[in-house]
Backbone as numpy.savetxt, mean C-alpha at the origin, in Angstrom:
# Nx Ny Nz CAx CAy CAz Cx Cy Cz
23.53 -6.33 13.57 22.52 -5.73 12.65 21.23 -6.46 12.57
20.40 -5.84 12.65 19.00 -6.16 12.57 18.48 -6.34 11.06
18.56 -7.52 10.49 17.99 -7.70 9.02 16.68 -8.17 8.93
15.75 -8.02 10.15 14.33 -8.08 9.74 13.69 -7.25 8.62
12.85 -7.66 8.05 12.13 -6.99 6.79 10.79 -6.79 7.25
10.15 -5.78 7.02 8.88 -5.26 7.49 8.14 -4.91 6.20
6.67 -4.87 6.09 6.08 -4.36 5.01 5.95 -2.83 4.99
6.03 -2.25 3.69 5.92 -0.92 3.58 4.92 0.06 4.52
3.71 -0.59 4.51 2.77 -0.08 5.27 2.98 0.10 6.91
3.98 -0.62 7.29 4.29 -1.13 8.73 5.48 0.14 8.86
6.13 0.31 7.87 7.11 1.24 7.96 6.69 2.82 7.82
5.60 2.77 7.37 5.12 4.18 6.97 4.35 4.46 8.27
3.66 3.68 8.99 2.98 3.68 10.35 4.23 4.17 11.25
5.34 3.70 11.10 6.50 4.01 12.26 6.60 5.38 11.98
6.68 5.82 10.87 7.12 7.51 10.65 5.69 8.13 11.15
4.78 7.66 10.83 3.39 8.44 11.67 3.33 8.73 12.99
4.06 7.29 13.63 3.91 7.24 15.03 4.67 8.42 15.56
5.78 9.01 14.88 6.69 9.78 15.57 6.00 11.25 15.40
4.84 11.64 14.59 4.14 12.85 14.60 3.21 12.73 15.35
2.34 11.51 15.46 1.14 11.16 15.83 0.90 9.94 16.24
1.21 9.29 17.43 0.80 7.82 17.75 -0.57 7.41 17.79
-1.62 8.37 17.88 -2.96 7.90 17.69 -3.38 7.69 16.52
-2.81 8.57 15.35 -3.16 8.34 13.95 -2.63 7.14 13.59
-1.26 6.64 14.25 -0.84 5.30 13.60 -1.53 4.06 14.19
-2.26 4.32 15.20 -3.09 3.26 15.80 -4.29 3.14 14.76
-4.62 4.62 14.44 -6.23 4.65 13.79 -5.87 4.03 12.49
-4.72 4.14 11.74 -4.48 3.70 10.10 -4.02 2.15 10.50
-4.69 1.29 10.39 -4.27 0.04 10.89 -3.94 -0.92 9.45
-4.64 -0.52 8.48 -4.50 -1.57 7.32 -4.91 -0.73 6.07
-4.64 -1.44 4.96 -4.89 -0.66 3.72 -6.18 -0.29 3.69
-7.51 -1.00 4.05 -8.80 -0.23 4.14 -8.91 1.25 4.56
-8.10 1.70 5.59 -7.99 2.72 6.33 -7.34 3.79 5.34
-6.84 3.76 4.48 -5.87 4.54 3.71 -7.15 5.40 2.97
-7.81 4.73 1.88 -8.86 5.58 1.09 -9.84 5.90 2.03
-10.11 5.78 3.13 -10.99 6.54 4.13 -10.11 7.62 4.55
-8.92 7.61 4.90 -8.19 8.72 5.38 -8.19 9.82 4.11
-8.00 9.36 2.98 -8.11 10.26 1.69 -9.39 10.88 1.27
-10.33 9.91 1.76 -11.86 10.58 1.64 -12.54 11.24 2.74
-11.71 11.25 3.82 -12.14 12.20 5.02 -13.29 11.24 5.65
-13.10 10.03 5.60 -14.28 8.93 6.11 -13.82 8.14 7.26
-12.42 8.47 7.56 -11.94 7.39 8.74 -12.53 8.06 9.99
-12.79 7.48 11.11 -13.47 7.82 12.10 -12.71 8.74 12.84
-13.22 9.83 13.43 -12.56 11.02 14.02 -11.30 11.54 13.34
-11.84 11.83 11.86 -11.10 12.45 11.02 -10.49 13.71 11.46
-9.28 14.22 11.20 -8.85 15.59 11.44 -8.21 15.82 9.98
-8.44 17.08 9.45 -7.48 17.48 8.46 -5.99 17.52 8.65
-5.41 17.73 9.94 -4.05 17.52 10.26 -3.66 15.75 10.14
-4.78 15.16 10.20 -4.23 13.55 9.98 -3.81 13.51 8.71
-4.43 14.03 7.57 -4.01 13.91 6.29 -2.70 14.56 6.07
-2.43 15.78 6.49 -1.32 16.17 6.12 0.00 15.43 6.97
-0.37 14.80 8.27 0.67 14.03 8.68 1.01 12.70 7.89
-0.28 12.37 7.42 0.03 11.10 6.36 0.87 11.42 5.40
0.72 12.50 4.50 1.31 12.78 3.21 2.62 13.05 3.58
3.01 13.87 4.78 4.26 14.09 4.63 5.15 12.75 5.27
4.39 11.98 5.86 5.23 10.83 6.36 5.34 9.74 5.24
4.58 9.63 4.22 4.72 9.33 2.99 5.66 9.82 2.10
5.86 11.16 1.94 6.95 11.77 1.23 8.21 11.61 1.88
8.54 11.41 3.44 9.73 11.07 3.84 9.98 9.70 3.62
9.29 8.59 3.69 9.58 7.25 3.24 9.90 7.30 1.83
9.14 7.73 1.01 9.42 7.64 -0.59 10.97 8.42 -0.61
11.24 9.55 -0.03 12.27 10.07 -0.49 13.80 9.11 0.04
13.41 8.70 1.17 14.63 7.82 1.87 14.79 6.64 1.26
13.68 6.12 0.33 14.02 4.78 -0.55 14.65 5.20 -1.47
14.41 6.29 -2.07 15.14 6.99 -3.50 16.32 7.12 -3.14
16.90 7.66 -2.03 18.18 8.07 -1.78 19.04 6.83 -1.22
18.27 5.57 -1.14 18.96 4.51 -0.66 19.10 4.63 0.89
18.31 5.36 1.46 18.60 5.14 3.17 17.86 4.27 3.48
16.84 3.67 2.98 16.00 2.43 2.90 16.24 1.41 2.15
16.74 0.35 2.28 16.92 -0.71 1.24 15.41 -1.57 1.06
15.38 -1.89 -0.16 13.78 -2.76 -0.16 14.15 -3.91 -0.79
13.40 -4.88 -0.65 13.64 -6.47 -0.83 12.30 -6.65 -1.63
12.25 -7.20 -2.69 10.87 -7.95 -3.25 11.18 -8.98 -4.13
10.05 -9.35 -4.64 10.17 -10.51 -5.70 10.04 -10.22 -7.21
11.15 -10.50 -7.97 11.06 -10.06 -9.40 10.03 -10.60 -10.14
9.92 -12.04 -10.00 8.97 -12.93 -10.88 8.41 -13.92 -9.67
7.14 -14.02 -10.12 6.24 -15.06 -9.43 7.01 -16.42 -9.25
7.15 -16.97 -7.98 7.75 -18.28 -7.60 9.31 -18.05 -7.39
9.55 -17.00 -7.65 11.27 -16.97 -7.50 11.12 -16.26 -5.93
12.12 -16.58 -5.31 12.69 -15.92 -4.17 12.76 -14.59 -4.10
12.55 -13.78 -2.83 12.62 -12.28 -2.71 14.06 -11.96 -2.77
14.82 -11.16 -3.35 15.95 -10.49 -3.41 16.07 -8.96 -2.87
17.45 -8.62 -2.62 17.68 -7.26 -2.55 17.39 -6.27 -3.60
16.98 -5.24 -3.78 16.53 -4.32 -5.00 17.67 -3.44 -4.89
18.25 -3.22 -6.29 19.73 -2.53 -6.69 19.11 -0.92 -6.08
19.78 -0.23 -5.76 19.74 0.92 -5.14 19.44 2.05 -6.46
19.83 1.64 -7.54 19.60 2.65 -8.80 18.21 2.23 -9.41
17.55 0.66 -8.91 16.26 0.70 -9.31 15.64 1.21 -8.40
15.66 1.74 -7.09 14.97 2.21 -6.02 14.94 3.80 -6.64
15.88 4.30 -7.23 16.04 5.62 -7.16 15.29 6.02 -8.75
15.16 5.08 -9.58 14.19 5.51 -10.81 13.09 4.92 -10.76
12.72 3.83 -10.08 11.51 3.18 -10.09 10.23 3.97 -9.31
9.20 3.48 -9.74 7.84 3.90 -9.31 7.50 3.06 -8.11
7.30 3.92 -6.61 7.19 2.76 -5.77 5.58 3.06 -5.16
4.91 2.07 -4.75 3.78 2.08 -4.62 3.53 1.22 -3.07
3.19 1.90 -2.16 3.31 1.39 -0.87 2.03 0.51 -0.87
1.10 0.84 -1.33 -0.25 -0.18 -1.30 -0.22 -0.52 -2.63
0.06 -1.45 -3.29 0.24 -2.94 -2.33 1.61 -3.57 -2.29
2.58 -2.59 -2.17 3.86 -3.39 -1.92 4.52 -3.69 -3.37
4.49 -2.76 -4.15 5.06 -2.94 -5.65 5.78 -1.70 -6.39
7.09 -2.21 -6.74 7.91 -0.98 -7.09 7.91 -1.17 -8.78
7.62 -0.24 -9.74 7.83 -0.50 -10.96 9.19 0.12 -11.66
9.84 -0.87 -12.19 11.18 -0.54 -12.66 11.40 -0.50 -14.45
11.92 -0.01 -14.89 11.98 -0.08 -16.48 12.29 -1.76 -16.73
11.56 -2.37 -17.21 11.81 -3.68 -17.74 11.43 -4.90 -16.63
11.22 -4.19 -15.52 10.88 -5.14 -14.43 10.07 -4.56 -13.51
9.18 -5.60 -12.70 8.02 -5.05 -11.56 8.32 -6.06 -10.51
8.81 -5.35 -9.43 8.92 -6.14 -7.99 7.66 -6.11 -7.24
7.38 -7.27 -6.82 6.00 -7.24 -5.96 6.26 -7.94 -4.62
5.29 -7.81 -3.81 5.58 -8.07 -2.49 6.84 -7.33 -1.86
7.02 -6.18 -2.08 8.12 -5.36 -1.71 8.14 -4.97 -0.21
9.23 -5.32 0.65 9.33 -5.00 2.25 10.53 -4.12 2.10
10.95 -3.65 3.48 11.92 -2.95 3.63 12.64 -3.42 4.84
13.95 -2.98 5.27 14.61 -3.54 6.36 14.28 -2.40 7.52
13.85 -3.20 8.58 13.40 -2.51 9.76 14.35 -1.56 10.42
15.72 -1.85 10.41 16.75 -1.34 11.02 16.98 0.17 10.12
16.73 -0.20 8.72 16.81 1.44 8.15 15.82 2.26 8.28
14.55 1.98 8.63 13.49 2.60 8.96 13.58 3.25 10.29
14.22 2.45 11.20 14.37 3.19 12.50 15.32 4.21 12.52
16.61 3.99 11.75 17.75 5.23 11.31 16.91 6.22 11.00
16.35 6.07 9.90 15.37 7.16 9.35 14.31 8.02 10.36
13.59 7.15 11.15 13.00 7.72 11.95 13.59 8.61 13.03
14.88 8.20 13.29 15.54 8.94 14.41 16.05 10.43 13.83
16.12 10.35 12.37 16.61 11.81 11.90 15.23 12.60 11.62
14.12 12.10 11.76 12.79 12.89 11.36 12.05 13.01 12.68
12.52 13.09 13.89 12.08 12.87 15.04 11.37 14.56 15.33
11.60 15.36 14.60 10.80 16.54 14.99 9.79 16.73 13.42
8.83 17.40 14.13 7.77 17.84 13.04 8.25 18.36 11.70
9.17 19.59 11.84 9.34 20.10 10.78 10.73 19.44 9.92
10.94 18.24 10.49 11.91 17.46 9.62 11.06 16.72 8.53
9.81 16.53 8.69 9.05 16.08 7.52 8.71 16.83 6.54
9.01 18.20 6.40 8.77 19.05 5.40 9.66 18.72 3.90
9.49 17.53 3.62 10.19 17.12 2.53 9.29 17.41 1.18
9.65 18.07 0.01 8.85 18.25 -1.21 9.11 17.38 -2.12
9.75 16.37 -1.75 9.82 15.08 -3.02 8.78 14.47 -3.19
7.74 14.45 -3.99 6.63 14.00 -4.16 6.79 12.43 -4.18
5.70 11.73 -3.56 5.87 10.13 -4.03 5.39 10.00 -5.33
5.70 8.81 -6.04 5.02 8.62 -7.38 3.60 8.56 -7.40
3.16 9.29 -8.40 1.68 9.67 -8.34 1.08 8.31 -8.89
-0.43 7.93 -8.59 -1.06 6.81 -9.06 -0.88 6.76 -10.28
-0.88 5.44 -10.90 -1.37 5.40 -12.20 -2.61 5.75 -12.84
-2.81 6.29 -13.75 -4.16 6.97 -14.15 -5.29 5.59 -14.44
-6.19 5.78 -14.02 -7.34 4.59 -13.79 -8.02 4.77 -15.20
-8.32 3.83 -16.04 -8.97 3.95 -17.37 -10.43 3.42 -16.80
-11.56 3.72 -17.53 -12.87 2.88 -17.27 -12.79 1.52 -17.61
-11.88 1.30 -18.59 -11.60 -0.31 -19.02 -11.22 -0.63 -17.84
-10.23 -0.29 -17.22 -9.38 -1.24 -15.78 -10.55 -1.11 -14.91
-11.30 -0.28 -14.57 -12.07 -0.54 -13.21 -13.28 -1.56 -13.72
-13.63 -1.30 -14.87 -14.88 -2.36 -15.48 -14.04 -3.83 -15.36
-13.04 -4.02 -15.89 -12.27 -5.25 -15.90 -12.10 -5.79 -14.54
-11.72 -4.79 -13.19 -11.63 -5.17 -12.10 -13.11 -5.58 -11.49
-13.71 -4.77 -11.94 -15.15 -5.37 -11.39 -15.55 -6.74 -11.68
-15.32 -6.94 -13.00 -16.01 -8.36 -13.64 -14.95 -9.40 -13.19
-13.65 -9.08 -12.74 -12.61 -10.14 -12.17 -13.26 -10.26 -10.74
-13.64 -9.51 -9.91 -14.08 -9.51 -8.74 -15.55 -10.38 -8.64
-16.39 -9.94 -9.55 -17.55 -10.78 -9.43 -17.34 -12.37 -9.79
-16.58 -12.71 -10.61 -15.99 -14.08 -10.86 -15.42 -14.82 -9.50
-14.80 -14.08 -8.86 -14.20 -14.42 -7.52 -15.17 -14.60 -6.41
-16.20 -13.44 -6.40 -17.13 -13.65 -5.31 -18.13 -14.60 -5.81
-18.44 -14.87 -7.27 -19.43 -16.02 -7.47 -18.84 -17.49 -6.87
-17.52 -17.50 -7.06 -17.26 -18.83 -6.52 -17.00 -18.90 -5.15
-16.99 -17.91 -4.19 -17.00 -17.98 -2.90 -17.81 -17.06 -2.38
-19.24 -17.19 -2.47 -20.14 -16.03 -2.05 -20.34 -15.92 -0.71
-20.12 -17.09 0.09 -20.56 -17.01 1.64 -19.04 -16.37 2.37
-17.88 -16.88 1.82 -16.71 -16.45 2.65 -15.66 -15.87 1.59
-14.99 -15.10 2.18 -13.76 -14.49 1.33 -12.77 -15.57 1.58
-12.02 -16.14 0.51 -11.15 -16.92 0.86 -9.69 -16.25 1.16
-9.51 -15.02 0.94 -8.38 -14.25 1.64 -8.93 -12.76 1.80
-7.79 -11.91 2.34 -8.23 -10.65 2.60 -8.37 -9.74 1.54
-8.99 -8.44 1.98 -9.31 -7.53 0.83 -8.01 -7.17 0.43
-7.08 -6.99 1.13 -5.65 -6.15 0.74 -4.78 -6.97 -0.32
-5.17 -8.60 0.03 -4.58 -9.58 -0.55 -5.22 -9.55 -2.38
-6.40 -9.53 -2.29 -7.29 -9.12 -3.61 -6.68 -7.90 -4.41
-6.48 -6.89 -3.46 -5.92 -5.50 -3.96 -4.68 -5.74 -4.66
-3.64 -6.42 -4.09 -2.77 -6.75 -4.47 -2.35 -7.48 -5.98
-3.11 -8.71 -5.83 -3.45 -9.32 -7.11 -3.76 -8.64 -8.01
-5.08 -7.93 -8.18 -5.71 -7.04 -8.78 -4.79 -5.98 -9.74
-3.89 -5.15 -8.54 -3.10 -4.36 -9.24 -2.00 -4.61 -9.86
-1.58 -6.08 -9.67 -0.53 -6.68 -10.71 -1.20 -6.97 -11.89
-2.22 -7.50 -12.19 -2.84 -8.18 -13.02 -3.45 -7.09 -14.12
-3.97 -5.98 -13.57 -4.92 -5.07 -14.29 -4.02 -4.04 -14.49
-3.80 -3.46 -15.65 -3.18 -2.20 -15.95 -3.98 -1.16 -15.83
-3.50 -0.26 -15.12 -4.02 1.34 -15.20 -4.96 1.22 -13.93
-5.17 0.31 -12.99 -5.84 0.31 -11.90 -5.43 1.02 -10.64
-6.17 1.66 -10.23 -5.93 2.63 -8.98 -6.46 2.06 -7.65
-5.81 2.52 -6.56 -6.50 2.14 -5.12 -8.09 2.41 -5.31
-8.42 3.55 -5.53 -9.69 4.13 -5.35 -10.72 3.21 -6.40
-10.29 3.19 -7.55 -10.89 2.56 -8.80 -11.42 0.82 -8.12
-10.11 0.28 -7.24 -10.38 -0.90 -6.79 -11.60 -0.97 -5.76
-11.52 -0.07 -5.06 -12.80 0.14 -4.19 -14.04 0.42 -4.53
-14.17 1.10 -5.75 -15.34 1.28 -6.24 -15.74 0.03 -6.88
-14.85 -0.64 -7.57 -15.26 -2.17 -8.22 -15.70 -3.12 -7.21
-14.78 -3.09 -6.18 -15.15 -3.86 -4.85 -16.67 -3.92 -4.42
-17.05 -2.56 -4.16 -18.21 -2.14 -3.76 -19.53 -2.64 -4.99
-19.24 -2.34 -6.16 -20.11 -2.78 -7.18 -20.28 -4.21 -7.04
-19.14 -4.71 -7.21 -19.14 -6.21 -7.24 -20.01 -6.88 -6.30
-19.81 -6.35 -4.89 -20.82 -7.01 -3.72 -22.22 -6.66 -3.96
-22.59 -5.46 -4.55 -23.73 -5.18 -4.81 -24.50 -6.36 -5.62
-23.43 -6.47 -6.88 -24.29 -7.41 -8.01 -24.21 -8.51 -7.58
-23.24 -9.42 -6.91 -23.23 -10.67 -6.54 -23.80 -10.85 -5.17
-24.27 -9.80 -4.27 -24.84 -10.00 -2.88 -23.80 -11.12 -1.84
-22.53 -11.14 -2.60 -21.89 -12.17 -1.77 -21.29 -11.16 -0.24
-21.06 -12.14 0.71 -20.60 -11.72 2.04 -19.48 -11.42 1.92
-18.88 -10.35 1.29 -17.44 -10.07 1.52 -16.74 -8.98 2.00
-17.88 -8.12 2.71 -17.82 -6.86 3.20 -17.50 -6.89 4.69
-16.86 -7.97 5.38 -16.40 -7.69 6.60 -14.98 -7.57 6.72
-14.55 -6.64 7.42 -13.10 -6.07 7.24 -12.29 -7.06 7.78
-10.93 -6.94 7.34 -9.81 -7.78 8.14 -9.58 -9.48 7.23
-8.68 -10.12 7.79 -8.54 -11.35 7.09 -9.86 -12.29 7.45
-10.07 -13.00 6.57 -11.31 -14.21 6.98 -10.79 -15.15 8.17
-11.60 -15.59 8.77 -11.19 -16.49 9.83 -11.20 -17.89 9.48
-10.22 -18.67 9.59 -9.83 -20.20 9.41 -11.19 -21.01 10.06
-11.52 -21.90 8.96 -12.59 -22.45 9.75 -12.12 -23.98 10.24
């Protein structure tokens, strides 16, 4: 049995690829998701968002039903463990940045088993099979305080490394999401843009920074 684990965004792209291979290639990273939601992704089509939403629903439903097993880190510094199926059922799953909120515990760096995703993808090979109306967990509401806190946090990081990002935007997104309560993806992106404007840091290049 293939026990390889993959990131949740890669699992989502596998499901998207069944419906539209071109869209799966277009949505390559966390940076593309808000662009897809805000209709600013290059060559955007309204059908793209429908495919994305239905693929996300299929992924979240399979996780809740235990058809896709999850693996994550319960505490910082501890090794990842397989997540109990009951926790998968009652927890709130956030594909970006790979977090599962459960009562009394938060799993970070959540991945899933590729073999499970392959099995699920075979069961949803037809477009109509994606019409699952189990909604994924909604984004936690963002408060003005959370967005402001994120902006100030990013400003400090950017002042420390004004010429070069020490890690990718997605990694900063994950760190901010776990540290700042009530922060959403859109709020993080707004805070990111404001912090760059304030500090004039050279952090607006996409992707992971090159090693020197």
